[in-house]
MARMAR-131041 format. One line per field, with one value per atom (N, C-alpha, C): residue number from 1; atom name; x, y, z. Coordinates in pm, whole numbers, m for minus. Layout:
% MARMAR-131041
resi <- NUM ... .
name <- CA ... .
X <- X ... .
Y <- Y ... .
Z <- Z ... .
***
This chain:
% MARMAR-131041
resi <- 1 1 1 2 2 2 3 3 3 4 4 4 5 5 5 6 6 6 7 7 7 8 8 8 9 9 9 10 10 10 11 11 11 12 12 12 13 13 13 14 14 14 15 15 15 16 16 16 17 17 17 18 18 18 19 19 19 20 20 20 21 21 21 22 22 22 23 23 23 24 24 24 25 25 25 26 26 26 27 27 27 28 28 28 29 29 29 30 30 30 31 31 31 32 32 32 33 33 33 34 34 34 35 35 35 36 36 36 37 37 37 38 38 38 39 39 39 40 40 40 41 41 41 42 42 42 43 43 43 44 44 44 45 45 45 46 46 46 47 47 47 48 48 48 49 49 49 50 50 50 51 51 51 52 52 52 53 53 53 54 54 54 55 55 55 56 56 56 57 57 57 58 58 58 59 59 59 60 60 60 61 61 61 62 62 62 63 63 63 64 64 64 65 65 65 66 66 66 67 67 67 68 68 68 69 69 69 70 70 70 71 71 71 72 72 72 73 73 73 74 74 74 75 75 75 76 76 76 77 77 77 78 78 78 79 79 79 80 80 80 81 81 81 82 82 82 83 83 83 84 84 84 85 85 85 86 86 86 87 87 87 88 88 88 89 89 89 90 90 90 91 91 91 92 92 92 93 93 93 94 94 94 95 95 95 96 96 96 97 97 97 98 98 98 99 99 99 100 100 100 101 101 101 102 102 102 103 103 103 104 104 104 105 105 105 106 106 106 107 107 107 108 108 108 109 109 109 110 110 110 111 111 111 112 112 112 113 113 113 114 114 114 115 115 115 116 116 116 117 117 117 118 118 118 119 119 119 120 120 120 121 121 121 122 122 122 123 123 123 124 124 124 125 125 125 126 126 126 127 127 127 128 128 128 129 129 129 130 130 130 131 131 131 132 132 132 133 133 133 134 134 134 135 135 135 136 136 136 137 137 137 138 138 138 139 139 139 140 140 140 141 141 141 142 142 142 143 143 143 144 144 144 145 145 145 146 146 146 147 147 147 148 148 148 .
name <- N CA C N CA C N CA C N CA C N CA C N CA C N CA C N CA C N CA C N CA C N CA C N CA C N CA C N CA C N CA C N CA C N CA C N CA C N CA C N CA C N CA C N CA C N CA C N CA C N CA C N CA C N CA C N CA C N CA C N CA C N CA C N CA C N CA C N CA C N CA C N CA C N CA C N CA C N CA C N CA C N CA C N CA C N CA C N CA C N CA C N CA C N CA C N CA C N CA C N CA C N CA C N CA C N CA C N CA C N CA C N CA C N CA C N CA C N CA C N CA C N CA C N CA C N CA C N CA C N CA C N CA C N CA C N CA C N CA C N CA C N CA C N CA C N CA C N CA C N CA C N CA C N CA C N CA C N CA C N CA C N CA C N CA C N CA C N CA C N CA C N CA C N CA C N CA C N CA C N CA C N CA C N CA C N CA C N CA C N CA C N CA C N CA C N CA C N CA C N CA C N CA C N CA C N CA C N CA C N CA C N CA C N CA C N CA C N CA C N CA C N CA C N CA C N CA C N CA C N CA C N CA C N CA C N CA C N CA C N CA C N CA C N CA C N CA C N CA C N CA C N CA C N CA C N CA C N CA C N CA C N CA C N CA C N CA C N CA C N CA C N CA C N CA C N CA C N CA C N CA C N CA C N CA C N CA C N CA C N CA C N CA C N CA C N CA C .
X <- 1076 976 1000 879 894 850 872 837 785 697 662 707 767 794 698 613 532 557 695 724 766 737 780 634 564 431 466 533 579 684 634 686 846 937 1088 1114 1204 1264 1330 1294 1353 1463 1424 1529 1439 1506 1476 1482 1437 1473 1586 1610 1758 1719 1575 1580 1414 1393 1263 1159 1197 1114 1073 1143 1126 987 933 806 813 928 929 1071 1084 1211 1250 1346 1403 1453 1416 1465 1524 1644 1701 1879 1936 2081 2125 2223 2333 2255 2160 2105 2182 2227 2362 2290 2331 2317 2207 2094 1943 1872 1944 1860 1941 1845 1916 1988 2129 2226 2176 2118 2044 1952 1906 1824 1901 2032 2103 2099 2079 2090 1932 1885 1758 1630 1498 1394 1440 1406 1453 1321 1351 1269 1177 1056 958 929 917 875 775 686 588 593 568 619 489 470 386 471 423 493 421 494 407 524 453 548 488 580 551 645 569 660 693 812 870 846 797 767 897 925 1025 980 863 817 832 824 802 659 548 440 344 295 312 429 492 619 637 526 490 365 348 228 222 148 123 102 127 171 58 92 m11 66 m33 2 m15 42 m1 m150 m262 m362 m345 m250 m217 m62 m53 96 140 264 309 414 396 455 575 687 819 882 869 917 1022 1107 1183 1154 1161 1127 1119 1032 1040 960 971 918 781 745 634 500 387 273 148 102 m12 m105 m170 m270 m428 m536 m611 m708 m764 m900 m1004 m1082 m1185 m1298 m1384 m1464 m1604 m1665 m1824 m1917 m1993 m2058 m2154 m2182 m2257 m2196 m2107 m2030 m1925 m1907 m1848 m1741 m1623 m1505 m1409 m1355 m1259 m1115 m1023 m874 m807 m678 m576 m535 m514 m404 m445 m415 m411 m349 m240 m173 m216 m300 m375 m513 m527 m674 m769 m710 m785 m894 m1008 m1148 m1142 m1131 m1127 m1265 m1371 m1505 m1556 m1582 m1600 m1484 m1377 m1249 m1196 m1083 m1002 m898 m888 m744 m645 m545 m416 m330 m343 m244 m146 m16 53 24 20 m41 3 141 167 107 52 12 m133 m203 m351 m437 m470 m556 m658 m773 m857 m890 m918 m933 m1099 m1184 m1289 m1301 m1337 m1347 m1479 m1498 m1676 m1668 m1774 m1784 m1921 m1970 m2117 m2063 m2165 m2138 m2211 m2309 m2372 m2289 m2332 m2218 m2272 m2394 m2449 m2441 m2298 m2283 m2216 m2261 m2226 m2107 m2152 m2045 m2071 m1997 m2029 m1992 m2076 m2077 m2059 m1943 m1933 m1984 m2049 m2101 m2055 m2049 m1975 m2064 m2065 m2140 m2021 m2030 m1928 m1945 m1920 m1926 m1814 m1816 m1766 m1742 m1652 m1645 m1570 m1626 m1546 m1431 m1325 m1172 m1205 m1149 m1154 m1270 m1390 m1492 m1474 m1562 m1579 m1708 .
Y <- 1200 1100 958 900 769 673 550 417 316 242 118 5 m98 m203 m303 m386 m478 m612 m604 m764 m688 m577 m509 m411 m424 m358 m260 m154 m48 66 182 278 333 333 358 469 576 681 638 704 679 797 936 1008 1168 1282 1370 1479 1574 1631 1741 1769 1866 2025 2040 2136 2190 2282 2302 2341 2395 2425 2306 2174 2065 2020 1969 1888 1703 1691 1541 1481 1368 1297 1183 1185 1097 985 842 716 644 679 572 574 451 427 547 578 726 841 842 967 936 1056 1071 1102 1189 1246 1251 1274 1284 1158 1064 917 846 772 693 588 558 475 346 266 138 142 260 285 320 367 443 371 238 167 158 254 219 146 134 38 m68 m206 m319 m399 m455 m498 m633 m646 m734 m708 m582 m534 m432 m408 m322 m195 m89 38 133 178 291 415 498 643 715 774 901 1010 1112 1253 1349 1363 1479 1595 1717 1856 1912 1951 2005 2167 2248 2377 2463 2565 2655 2731 2761 2812 2716 2618 2519 2507 2601 2595 2578 2451 2327 2291 2178 2119 2084 2018 1962 1930 1913 1877 1734 1654 1536 1425 1304 1213 1261 1289 1259 1131 1048 902 875 776 719 632 624 596 425 355 228 189 70 25 51 71 62 m66 m152 m273 m242 m263 m197 m351 m343 m449 m397 m472 m450 m449 m345 m313 m438 m470 m613 m717 m714 m821 m879 m971 m1007 m995 m926 m897 m942 m1023 m1082 m964 m1044 m972 m1003 m943 m947 m1047 m1116 m1219 m1145 m1190 m1087 m1186 m1054 m1100 m1121 m1212 m1201 m1113 m1049 m940 m969 m861 m857 m951 m925 m1044 m984 m1009 m955 m1063 m1042 m1152 m1080 m1134 m1110 m1193 m1088 m1157 m1127 m1167 m1169 m1024 m964 m845 m783 m641 m563 m617 m731 m805 m950 m1002 m1118 m1111 m1222 m1206 m1359 m1436 m1561 m1524 m1574 m1532 m1636 m1568 m1637 m1666 m1623 m1642 m1796 m1802 m1947 m2012 m1941 m1999 m1908 m1961 m1897 m1799 m1690 m1618 m1587 m1655 m1637 m1529 m1441 m1344 m1298 m1276 m1240 m1103 m1100 m989 m869 m864 m708 m672 m782 m764 m793 m744 m793 m700 m758 m706 m798 m746 m814 m700 m767 m670 m713 m624 m641 m598 m692 m668 m679 m621 m616 m600 m629 m589 m575 m424 m404 m340 m404 m374 m230 m197 m28 55 164 277 394 389 532 491 486 500 587 639 753 719 634 564 437 385 230 208 247 220 65 30 m122 m152 m246 m271 m427 m464 m577 m636 m754 m836 m920 m851 m903 m1055 m1155 m1256 m1306 m1279 m1316 m1475 m1547 m1700 m1715 m1811 m1863 m1930 m1932 m1998 m2141 m2177 m2318 m2339 m2261 m2252 m2211 m2249 m2187 m2183 .
Z <- 659 593 683 688 747 647 635 558 651 572 621 508 550 466 496 379 393 497 507 599 745 767 887 940 1028 1051 1138 1110 1162 1085 1114 1029 1084 1021 1026 1000 1013 962 828 722 598 555 581 562 545 517 491 338 331 212 190 333 331 280 245 171 228 286 345 247 108 5 m70 m68 m146 m108 m183 m170 m222 m228 m256 m187 m181 m143 m273 m308 m432 m363 m352 m283 m399 m412 m487 m444 m529 m493 m536 m461 m471 m402 m334 m256 m143 m120 3 134 216 349 401 331 371 394 330 416 530 572 662 619 686 643 582 644 580 467 417 287 168 164 76 m27 m43 m159 m270 m184 m260 m214 m266 m252 m311 m224 m282 m368 m461 m550 m461 m531 m458 m343 m288 m153 m162 m52 m79 18 m11 99 115 224 239 315 300 325 473 525 598 641 571 585 723 802 895 835 881 851 990 1009 1139 1096 1197 1182 1219 1158 1210 1327 1358 1490 1612 1578 1686 1741 1719 1740 1593 1621 1676 1651 1697 1657 1519 1478 1372 1298 1185 1114 1063 1059 1030 1154 1094 958 851 719 610 527 513 485 349 270 144 177 78 66 85 39 29 8 m36 m31 m210 m233 m364 m355 m481 m488 m594 m559 m615 m692 m824 m908 m1007 m1043 m1186 m1290 m1378 m1495 m1603 m1653 m1739 m1645 m1510 m1456 m1507 m1523 m1515 m1412 m1435 m1323 m1365 m1262 m1343 m1424 m1517 m1587 m1527 m1510 m1471 m1570 m1475 m1590 m1601 m1709 m1719 m1621 m1557 m1450 m1526 m1501 m1574 m1538 m1625 m1602 m1507 m1401 m1302 m1201 m1172 m1068 m964 m870 m755 m724 m718 m676 m560 m497 m368 m411 m402 m438 m317 m306 m197 m173 m287 m287 m453 m458 m570 m685 m653 m782 m803 m721 m745 m810 m887 m930 m943 m857 m813 m733 m761 m684 m539 m453 m296 m247 m322 m287 m235 m123 m57 m21 m4 30 172 187 309 250 282 266 379 375 488 447 521 517 642 645 744 834 953 1001 960 923 862 738 675 513 493 582 568 473 402 272 208 149 51 m65 m164 m284 m338 m357 m399 m547 m646 m794 m838 m947 m973 m1138 m1201 m1336 m1361 m1346 m1394 m1528 m1630 m1750 m1809 m1724 m1743 m1739 m1830 m1836 m1755 m1718 m1646 m1491 m1434 m1300 m1244 m1159 m1091 m987 m912 m798 m758 m690 m651 m503 m417 m271 m254 m148 m136 13 42 154 181 340 365 459 446 567 632 779 858 936 945 1008 1089 1229 1296 1327 1306 1336 1470 1522 1635 1622 1666 1638 1602 1466 1444 1357 1350 1239 1122 1010 907 889 .
***
């Protein structure tokens, strides 16, 4: 299993299960030989992680399957740590926030992100109850360097 920390824009080897019939890897302090030495103390608070799993075949043909990756990052916080609560969004409104944990509307503003943590979250409030799906469209405007 490989993991990517939000402060590092590259997957690195985390460890293995040690048993080919296991379908999980518990990453916590005290887990022994199956984790890379630098990760033996478990995940760090206030970090974001994503994961990629490779399965190495017994037959060697193919050598491996994968990677299968998480759909996004997980924010790891200490239990009891306060996390911002969402502000109500005005009905029939769409807003854009910096990431999944922030709720300030950045519409008509600039969002600055580190190159290893690029994200925007689109949030909306449609009060109608008869909704099957919400396709999201974007209008991409490419700006010349220095212009807004």
